[in-house]
C-alpha positions, 0 to 999 in steps of 0.5 A: 205197740212195743215189740217187747209185748211179744213176751206177754203170757209166753213161756220163757226159759232162762238159764243163769237167772240167779246171776247179775244179768239173769236177775235183771232179765228175769225182773223185766220179763215178769214186768212184761207179763211172761211166764218164766222158768229159771234154771240156775245154781244158787246165788253165789254171793251174799247179798245178791240181786235175785234174793233182794228182788224176792224173785224165787217166789215170783217165777218157776225157780229150778236150782240146777247145774247146766253140766247136769244134762238130764236135769236140764233137759227135763226142765226145759222139756217139761216146761215147753217154752217158746223162748229160751235165753242162755245166760248161765256161765262162769263169768269171771276172767280171774276165776278162770285162772284159778279154776280152768277146768271148771270154767271150761266145763261150765262154759263149753259143755254146759252150753253144749247141753243147752244146745242139745236140749233145744235141738230136741225141743220142737216147741222152742221158736227162739233161742238167744245164746249169750256169750261175751265180747271176750270170745274174739281173738283180741289183738288190742286194735283200736277199732271194734270187732265185728261178728265175723272176726276170728274167735280166740282167747288168751285166758281160759275164760275167753277161750271158753267163750270162743269155743262156745261160739264155735259150738253154737255156730256148728249147731246153727249150721248143722241142726237149727237151720233145718228147722224153719220154725226156730230162730237161734242167735248168739249175743256178745256183750262188753263189760256191764255194770249196774246195781245188784252186782257183788261178784269178786274182782269186778270194778263196781263191787270192788268199789262198793265193798271198799267204800262200805268198809272205809278202805281204799279201792285197789286197782290192778289195771288202772289204765285198762280200757273197757266198753262199759255199759249199764246191764240194761243195755245188752239185756234190751238187745237180748230181748229185741233179738229174741223177739225178732228170732221168733218173728223172722228166723231166717233174717235174724239167726246168727251172731250179734254184738251189743256194746256202747258207742266207742266214744264212751269208753273209760279206763278202770281208774276213771270209772272208780273215780266217778263212783267216788265222786257220786258216792262222795266217799272213797279213795283209790290205791294202785296195786303193785302186785307183779303176779297179777294175771294177764287181762286185755287192755283194750277191747271194743265191739262194732255194733253196726249190725244190731243198729241197722238190722235190729234198730238197737243202740245204747240209750245211756252214756257212760256218765249216766250209766255210772250215775245210775249205778251209784244211785242204786248202791246208795239206795241199797246202803240206805235200806231202800226197797231194792225191787222198787229201785230196780223197777224204777230204773227199768221203767226209765231206761225203756222210756214207755216200752215197759210201764 
């Protein structure tokens, strides 16, 4: 029996469930038979994956801001979940340059609110606290960052994620370690792509919008390398971590990386070119804007810990990832039932663990 069966008929609380990752995770948990309450702001793009799936009608959906401690705390305590997944965040580097205070308040103080709510919730048995690979002080070395490497951040977004990790570590050592019934883990993943993302200033949505409007795809940093992975890759890791935190808190509490194999990396221009190839339309134009803000050129993760202790590893290489992403958007442009398409990709990815 798959370890993921642990979620059947269990109460699961997710922050950020209306977002790109959150909507995929919510769909999977519903497929697994979980009782889900989501707490999040309304989707901030139109279209968006959450509404395309009709998830508002399938879960206990609460529209709220993680900076609102009273509402967040009440929403958690009224529901009394065993499992908590924290995904809510301001997730964009470029947005953090434009709105640094909002980014820092959301990603640091909002995360503190979630930790504080869990600290006083004796019914929670598993907390999976998602941050980002940007939490590391990136010196652009060629080997992957390990979970015990230095936190940091050049831009406000990266700094907020490094700070969120430091806060998590403090709560884990000061409070959660005193509760033998609670497992708490932080999860750091690289750049994710996949169907259902319409965020601004992200490579796949930018490609799709350009192709739809018959305009060239504008690339700011064409040679920047990213640890691309399908959105289902880290989510499978989060779910596996959440289950293990419930079953063995002492062994699995701590921080975890979830990223693709280092041999699978591609630069931004290669990804855009692959999307054009699969979509059979589109063109590329390199931006000459000298005012573009700093973004890291190289960042990769070492995932040996997850591989050895969680027995987690990536299932789809970058070529498969880009192919499935392009297929999803092709179906969308053709007017297909996108919930069915998303469920089909979930079933294929999990290969028998979810049916």
